[in-house]
C-alpha positions in Angstrom: -29.4 19.5 -28.6 -31.9 17.8 -26.6 -29.6 14.9 -25.9 -26.9 17.5 -24.8 -29.3 19.2 -22.6 -30.1 15.7 -21.0 -26.4 15.1 -20.6 -25.8 18.5 -18.9 -28.7 17.9 -16.6 -27.4 14.5 -15.6 -23.8 15.8 -15.1 -25.0 18.7 -13.0 -27.2 16.5 -10.9 -24.4 14.1 -10.4 -22.0 16.9 -9.3 -24.6 18.2 -6.7 -25.2 14.7 -5.4 -21.3 14.1 -5.2 -20.9 17.4 -3.4 -23.7 16.6 -0.9 -22.4 13.1 -0.2 -18.9 14.4 0.4 -20.3 17.3 2.6 -22.3 14.9 4.8 -19.3 12.4 5.0 -17.0 15.2 6.3 -19.6 16.6 8.5 -20.2 13.0 10.1 -16.5 12.6 10.5 -16.0 15.9 12.2 -19.2 15.4 14.7 -17.9 11.8 15.3 -14.6 13.1 16.2 -12.9 11.0 13.5 -11.4 13.8 11.4 -7.7 13.7 11.9 -5.3 16.7 11.3 -1.9 16.0 9.7 1.3 18.1 9.9 3.2 17.7 6.6 5.4 19.9 4.4 3.5 21.9 1.8 3.7 25.0 -0.5 0.9 27.5 0.2 1.1 28.8 -3.3 0.3 25.3 -4.8 -3.0 24.8 -2.6 -4.3 28.3 -3.7 -3.6 27.4 -7.4 -5.5 24.3 -6.9 -8.5 26.1 -5.4 -8.5 28.7 -8.0 -8.2 26.0 -11.0 -11.2 24.2 -9.3 -13.4 27.4 -9.9 -11.7 28.7 -13.1 -14.2 27.2 -15.6 -17.3 28.6 -13.8 -15.5 31.9 -13.4 -14.7 31.9 -17.3 -18.3 31.2 -18.0 -19.4 34.2 -15.8 -16.6 36.3 -17.3 -15.2 36.9 -13.8 -11.6 37.7 -13.0 -9.8 35.3 -10.6 -6.6 36.8 -9.1 -4.1 35.7 -6.4 -2.1 37.9 -4.1 0.6 36.0 -2.1 2.6 38.2 0.2 6.5 37.9 -0.7 7.2 37.6 3.0 5.1 34.4 3.3 7.5 31.3 3.6 7.5 29.2 0.4 7.0 26.0 2.6 4.9 25.4 5.6 4.1 22.6 7.9 0.4 21.8 8.4 -2.6 20.0 6.8 -2.6 21.1 3.2 -5.7 19.0 2.2 -7.8 20.7 5.0 -6.6 24.2 4.2 -7.2 23.5 0.5 -10.7 22.3 1.3 -11.5 25.5 3.1 -10.1 27.5 0.3 -12.0 25.5 -2.4 -15.2 26.1 -0.4 -14.6 29.9 -0.1 -13.5 30.5 -3.6 -16.5 28.3 -5.2 -18.8 30.3 -2.9 -17.4 33.6 -4.2 -17.7 32.7 -7.8 -21.2 31.4 -7.2 -22.5 34.5 -5.7 -20.7 36.9 -8.0 -22.1 38.1 -11.3 -19.9 40.9 -12.2 -16.3 41.9 -11.3 -14.2 39.1 -9.9 -12.7 37.2 -6.9 -9.2 37.6 -5.3 -7.4 35.2 -2.9 -4.9 36.7 -0.5 -2.4 34.7 1.4 -0.1 36.2 4.0 1.3 35.7 7.5 -0.7 37.0 10.4 1.7 39.1 12.4 -0.8 39.6 15.3 -0.8 36.2 16.5 1.6 35.0 19.2 2.8 32.2 17.0 3.1 32.0 13.2 -0.5 31.8 11.5 -1.4 31.6 7.8 -4.1 34.1 7.1 -6.2 34.0 3.9 -8.9 36.6 2.6 -11.2 35.6 -0.2 -12.6 38.8 -1.4 -15.5 39.0 -4.0 -17.7 41.7 -5.7 -20.9 39.7 -5.3 -24.3 40.1 -3.8 -23.0 40.6 -0.3 -24.6 39.5 3.0 -26.9 41.5 5.3 -25.6 41.8 8.9 -28.5 40.1 10.4 -27.6 36.9 8.5 -23.8 36.9 8.8 -23.8 35.3 12.3 -25.9 32.2 11.2 -23.7 31.4 8.1 -21.3 29.2 9.7 -24.1 27.0 11.3 -25.0 23.6 9.9 -27.5 23.6 7.0 -27.7 27.4 6.9 -27.7 30.0 4.2 -28.4 33.8 4.4 -32.1 33.1 3.8 -34.4 30.7 1.8 -34.1 32.6 -1.4 -30.5 31.9 -1.6 -31.1 28.2 -1.6 -33.8 28.5 -4.3 -31.8 30.6 -6.6 -28.3 29.3 -6.0 -28.7 25.9 -4.6 -26.3 24.4 -2.1 -26.6 22.2 1.2 -25.6 25.0 3.7 -22.9 22.6 5.1 -19.7 24.1 3.4 -19.1 27.0 5.6 -20.1 25.0 8.8 -17.4 22.3 7.7 -15.1 25.1 7.0 -15.6 26.6 10.5 -15.1 23.2 12.1 -11.9 22.6 10.0 -10.5 25.9 11.1 -11.3 25.1 14.8 -9.8 21.6 14.5 -6.5 23.3 13.4 -6.8 25.8 16.2 -7.7 28.8 13.9 -10.8 30.7 13.3 -13.0 32.0 10.3 -15.1 35.1 9.8 -16.9 37.4 7.2 -17.1 41.1 6.5 -19.8 42.0 4.1 -21.9 44.8 2.6 -25.1 44.0 0.7 -24.5 45.0 -3.0 -20.9 45.5 -2.7 -19.5 42.1 -1.9 -18.0 40.0 0.8 -14.5 39.2 2.5 -14.3 35.8 3.9 -11.2 35.4 6.2 -9.5 32.7 8.2 -6.3 32.1 10.1 -4.6 28.7 11.1 -1.7 28.4 13.1 1.2 26.5 11.3 4.8 25.7 11.8 7.6 27.2 9.7 10.3 24.2 8.7 13.6 25.0 10.1 15.5 22.1 8.4 16.8 23.5 5.2 16.8 20.1 3.5 13.0 20.2 3.4 12.9 23.7 1.7 12.6 23.7 -2.0 13.8 27.0 -3.5 11.9 26.2 -6.7 8.8 26.0 -4.7 8.1 22.5 -6.1 6.4 20.1 -3.8 6.4 16.3 -4.4 3.9 15.6 -1.7 4.2 12.6 0.4 7.3 10.4 -0.6 6.1 7.5 -2.7 7.6 4.1 -1.7 9.3 2.0 -4.3 6.9 -0.8 -4.9 7.9 -1.9 -8.3 8.5 -5.5 -7.3 4.9 -5.8 -6.1 1.7 -6.8 -7.6 -1.8 -5.9 -6.1 -5.6 -6.2 -7.1 -7.8 -3.3 -6.8 -11.5 -4.3 -6.3 -13.5 -1.1 -7.0 -16.6 -0.5 -9.1 -16.5 3.2 -9.0 -14.4 4.7 -11.8 -13.6 7.9 -10.0 -12.3 6.0 -6.9 -10.4 3.8 -9.4 -8.7 7.0 -10.9 -7.9 8.4 -7.5 -6.2 5.3 -6.2 -4.4 4.4 -9.7 -3.3 8.0 -9.7 -1.8 7.6 -6.0 -0.2 4.4 -6.9 1.3 5.6 -10.2 4.4 7.0 -8.6 5.1 3.9 -6.6 5.9 1.9 -9.8 3.6 -0.9 -8.3 1.6 -3.3 -10.8 -2.0 -3.0 -10.4 -4.9 -5.1 -11.7 -8.5 -4.0 -11.4 -11.7 -6.0 -10.7 -15.1 -4.4 -10.5 -16.7 -6.5 -8.2 -16.2 -9.5 -5.7 -16.9 -12.2 -8.1 -14.3 -11.1 -10.5 -11.7 -10.6 -7.6 -12.3 -14.2 -6.5 -11.6 -15.3 -10.0 -8.4 -13.2 -10.5 -7.0 -14.0 -7.0 -7.5 -17.7 -8.0 -5.5 -17.4 -11.3 -2.7 -15.0 -10.2 -0.5 -14.3 -7.0 -1.1 -11.0 -5.7 0.9 -9.4 -2.8 -2.2 -7.5 -1.6 -5.8 -6.7 -2.2 -7.7 -3.5 -1.8 -11.3 -4.5 -1.5 -14.4 -2.1 -1.7 -17.2 -3.2 0.6 -20.4 -2.2 -1.3 -20.4 -3.5 -4.9 -22.8 -4.9 -7.4 -22.8 -8.8 -8.2 -20.9 -9.7 -4.9 -20.0 -7.3 -2.2 -16.4 -7.1 -0.6 -17.2 -8.7 2.7 -18.7 -11.9 1.0 -15.7 -12.0 -1.5 -13.2 -11.7 1.3 -15.1 -14.6 3.0 -14.9 -16.8 0.0 -11.2 -16.0 -0.7 -10.3 -17.1 2.9 -11.9 -20.5 2.3 -10.0 -21.2 -1.1 -8.0 -24.3 -0.7 -4.4 -23.1 -0.9 -2.9 -21.9 2.5 -1.6 -18.7 0.8 -5.1 -17.3 0.8 -5.2 -17.4 4.6 -2.3 -14.8 4.7 -3.0 -12.7 1.6 -3.5 -9.0 3.0 -6.9 -7.7 2.3 -7.6 -4.1 3.1 -11.2 -2.8 3.1 -12.1 0.5 1.5 -15.2 2.1 2.7 -16.8 5.5 3.7 -18.3 3.8 6.7 -16.1 4.7 9.6 -18.0 3.4 12.5 -16.4 0.9 14.9 -19.2 -1.7 13.8 -18.3 -1.4 10.2 -14.7 -2.2 11.1 -15.6 -5.1 13.3 -17.7 -6.5 10.3 -14.6 -6.1 8.1 -12.3 -7.8 10.6 -14.7 -10.7 11.0 -14.9 -11.4 7.3 -11.2 -11.8 7.4 -9.8 -8.3 6.4 -6.4 -7.1 7.7 -7.0 -3.3 7.7 -9.4 -0.6 6.9 -8.8 2.4 4.6 -11.4 5.3 4.9 -12.8 7.1 2.0 -12.2 9.6 0.8 -8.7 8.0 0.5 -5.6 10.1 1.4 -2.3 9.4 -0.3 -0.4 9.3 3.1 -2.8 6.6 4.4 -2.5 4.5 1.2 1.2 4.5 1.4 1.3 3.8 5.1 -1.0 0.8 4.6 1.1 -0.6 1.6 4.5 -0.1 3.5 3.0 -1.9 6.5 1.5 -4.9 4.8 4.2 -5.3 2.2 6.9 -4.9 4.6 8.5 -2.0 2.9 11.1 -0.5 5.2 12.6 2.5 3.3 10.4 4.9 1.2 11.6 5.4 -2.4 13.8 8.5 -2.1 14.7 8.2 1.6 18.4 7.1 0.8 18.5 10.5 -1.2 17.5 12.5 1.6 20.2 10.6 3.9 23.0 11.3 1.3 21.9 15.1 1.4 22.9 15.1 5.1 26.1 13.2 4.5 27.7 14.5 1.4 27.8 16.9 -1.5 27.1 14.7 -4.4 23.3 14.5 -3.9 23.1 18.3 -3.5 23.4 18.2 -7.2 19.6 17.6 -7.3 18.6 21.2 -6.1 21.8 22.7 -7.6 21.0 21.1 -11.0 17.5 22.4 -11.0 18.8 25.9 -9.8 21.4 25.9 -12.7 18.9 24.9 -15.3 16.6 27.8 -14.0 19.3 30.2 -14.8 19.0 29.4 -18.5 17.1 32.4 -19.7 14.9 30.4 -22.2 13.9 27.7 -19.7 10.9 28.0 -17.3 11.8 25.1 -14.9 9.1 25.8 -12.4 6.4 25.8 -14.9 7.6 22.8 -16.7 8.0 20.7 -13.4 4.5 22.0 -12.3 3.0 20.5 -15.5 4.7 17.2 -14.8 3.0 17.1 -11.4 5.9 18.1 -9.4 8.1 15.2 -10.7 11.6 16.8 -10.5 13.4 13.5 -11.4 11.1 13.1 -14.4 11.9 16.7 -15.4 15.7 16.0 -15.2 15.2 12.9 -17.2 13.5 14.8 -19.8 15.9 17.6 -20.1 18.7 15.0 -20.4 16.9 13.0 -23.0 16.1 16.3 -25.0 19.8 17.2 -25.0 20.7 13.7 -26.2 18.1 13.6 -28.8 18.9 17.0 -30.3 22.7 17.7 -29.5 23.7 16.5 -33.2 20.8 17.8 -35.0 21.5 20.4 -37.6 18.2 21.9 -38.5 19.6 23.9 -41.5 20.7 20.7 -43.4 17.4 18.7 -43.0 15.3 18.0 -46.1 11.8 19.7 -46.0 10.1 16.3 -44.9 12.6 15.7 -42.4 12.6 19.4 -41.1 8.7 19.4 -40.9 8.8 16.1 -38.9 11.6 17.4 -36.5 9.7 20.8 -36.1 6.6 18.9 -35.1 8.2 16.9 -32.4 10.4 19.8 -31.2 7.4 21.9 -30.7 6.0 19.6 -28.0 9.4 18.3 -26.7 10.6 21.8 -26.0 7.4 22.8 -24.2 7.9 19.6 -22.0 11.1 21.1 -20.7 9.8 24.7 -20.3 11.5 26.1 -23.4 8.2 27.8 -24.3 9.7 30.4 -26.6 11.5 27.6 -28.7 8.0 25.9 -28.8 6.3 29.0 -29.8 8.7 29.6 -32.8 8.1 26.0 -33.9 4.4 26.6 -33.8 4.6 29.7 -35.9 7.0 28.3 -38.4 4.8 25.0 -38.7 1.8 27.3 -39.4 3.6 29.1 -42.1 5.0 25.9 -43.7 1.5 24.5 -43.5 0.1 27.5 -45.3 2.9 27.8 -47.7 3.8 31.4 -46.5 7.3 31.2 -45.1 8.8 34.5 -43.8 12.8 34.5 -43.1 12.4 36.2 -39.7 11.2 33.1 -37.7 13.7 30.5 -38.9 16.7 32.2 -37.9 15.2 33.1 -34.5 14.3 29.4 -34.2 17.7 28.1 -35.1 19.5 30.6 -32.9 17.4 29.8 -29.9 17.6 26.0 -30.5 21.4 26.1 -30.8 21.9 28.4 -27.9 19.6 26.2 -25.6 21.5 22.9 -26.6 24.9 24.7 -25.9 23.7 26.0 -22.4 22.1 22.6 -21.6 25.6 21.0 -22.4 27.4 23.1 -20.1 24.9 22.7 -17.2 24.4 19.0 -17.7 28.0 17.6 -18.3 29.3 18.3 -14.6 26.1 16.2 -13.3 26.4 13.4 -15.7 27.6 11.0 -13.0 24.7 12.1 -10.6 22.3 11.7 -13.3 23.6 8.3 -14.2 23.6 7.3 -10.4 19.9 8.3 -10.1 18.6 6.3 -13.0 17.5 2.8 -11.9 19.6 0.2 -13.6 16.9 -1.3 -15.8 18.1 -3.0 -18.8 16.3 -1.4 -21.8 14.5 -4.1 -24.0 12.8 -3.2 -27.1 11.0 -6.4 -27.0 9.6 -5.7 -23.6 8.6 -2.1 -24.6 6.8 -3.5 -27.7 5.0 -6.2 -25.5 3.9 -3.5 -23.1 2.6 -1.0 -25.9 0.6 -3.9 -27.4 -0.9 -4.6 -24.0 -2.2 -1.1 -23.6 -3.7 -0.7 -27.2 -7.1 -2.2 -26.1 -7.4 0.3 -23.3 -6.8 3.1 -25.6 -9.4 1.8 -28.1 -11.9 1.6 -25.5 -11.1 5.0 -24.1 -10.4 3.4 -20.8 -8.6 5.4 -18.0 -7.3 2.3 -16.5 -4.5 2.6 -19.1 -3.0 5.0 -16.7 -1.9 2.3 -14.2 0.7 1.3 -17.0 2.3 4.6 -17.1 4.6 4.3 -14.3 6.2 1.1 -15.7 6.3 2.6 -19.2 8.3 5.5 -17.9 10.7 3.3 -16.2 11.2 1.1 -19.2 12.2 4.0 -21.5 14.0 6.2 -18.8 17.1 7.5 -20.4 16.3 6.2 -24.0 15.2 7.9 -27.1 11.6 6.7 -26.5 11.1 8.7 -23.4 9.4 11.7 -25.1 7.2 9.4 -27.2 5.8 7.8 -24.1 5.3 11.4 -22.4 3.3 12.3 -25.5 1.0 9.3 -25.3 0.6 9.9 -21.5 -0.2 13.7 -22.3 -2.8 12.5 -24.9 -4.7 10.4 -22.5 -4.6 13.1 -19.7 -6.2 15.4 -22.1 -8.7 12.7 -23.1 -7.4 12.3 -26.5 -7.5 8.6 -26.6 -7.5 8.3 -30.5 -4.4 10.4 -30.7 -2.7 8.3 -28.1 -3.7 5.1 -30.0 -2.3 6.3 -33.2 1.2 7.5 -31.5 1.3 4.0 -29.8 0.5 2.3 -33.1 3.3 4.2 -34.8 5.7 3.4 -32.1 4.9 -0.3 -32.4 5.4 -0.3 -36.1 8.8 1.5 -35.5 9.9 -1.0 -32.8 8.9 -3.9 -35.3 10.9 -2.4 -38.1 13.8 -2.1 -35.8 
């Protein structure tokens, strides 16, 4: 218990320190006029969900309700800066949860009809302690809270609302509060946005894939970063590009790795133990082979001053990537220095404008959504918005089970099929079927089998497969055309699986850098679901389960 208490204190202190550093960095950027505002396509509903999810655990601990009210008249897609709007929402929702002991928090999102141009308005309503009128005006000033007792009791830097105000103003909006002591507060903000007019950018399923990831599967880069959180963020962004990534934790390691392998680009952190990034870059530039003179090296640092950028350039670095790193900036840097001309997926957009064949992508999702027992939206959301991956999994599901007759399986075969069907059906959004599998699995495990569930399961299973067949067959050529022509090799898959076992044994999140390649290797094969199960285990920090699954798959491949 004492050790757990120490760990909790360390974790809490770390979170507070990280929050403080992020607030100070953002505040410094804004004050220095270095905070840029983007205009990209985004789903307002998804950013609200993220803001709610960030505070869900704390709200659960306090037994508070968290609700979202999004106007049905609000466009499903908007053009603006989702990261900054989300930042404001996260700030307001976390504050609301912090200062509320009973009741709950509600986030409302709707169009502001009083504005001359379209504006997004949000109200974050809580039933918390409230704020006296005398303190309301100073809330949005830097390092200010309602009074000193608030800081003592609840903590905080007093920067969050000041940053929210500045972000609103940067986007041409405003923020304000209405509050009554003892009854709660309503923090509101508006930001002017644009409504996309091009129907091709509108996704009726409300699913946003974010910035289009370039196809970088032919490249190999080195990431030099000692901070595990930064490693995970960058590897997460790079996962969709298919690029191969090696990781070094300091400059000394980086020099050794660059000497032993040809890389197309190096991302180099500046401040690291053992050897810093500037020193490492100077040493790489002095290596004997001429290729080291032309190797793109990109600095990564939270220091945004011109002096810091000059130091990077004088050390031999080609570009500068500011922390916290944004996905769009990362992709731009990669495309520029790897000379990538067309982003992955760009040709698909072009064909949407020219012909009907690629219209199958949204039409296929729409037709799948028409199947009563499939929740396509929830399934795609669970897959991180990857619609292509969802279509792959639905196709693989149909291929895997179309000839399976559950009634004719032996007890052991049936139990094994039931276990895999439970999770596989959940992956494609067949949650009712998955729940039948779970219920029947529990009954079999307890040796108390009722006849009601089995016919329901078999009927739902058969009906789903029949409906999938009807929907998928007309799109077979489209699906095949969108699958990269990679010759599947069991030997290559076996080699890659053996390569990731040490990462799983050490509970090392760097294993995630291999997932994109694994998904490509098994796309359209019977192993697609096996790999998704492994990825899911790692994402849920179940490394032992993932290791068991990979070991079993290795044995199966060796047997084959």
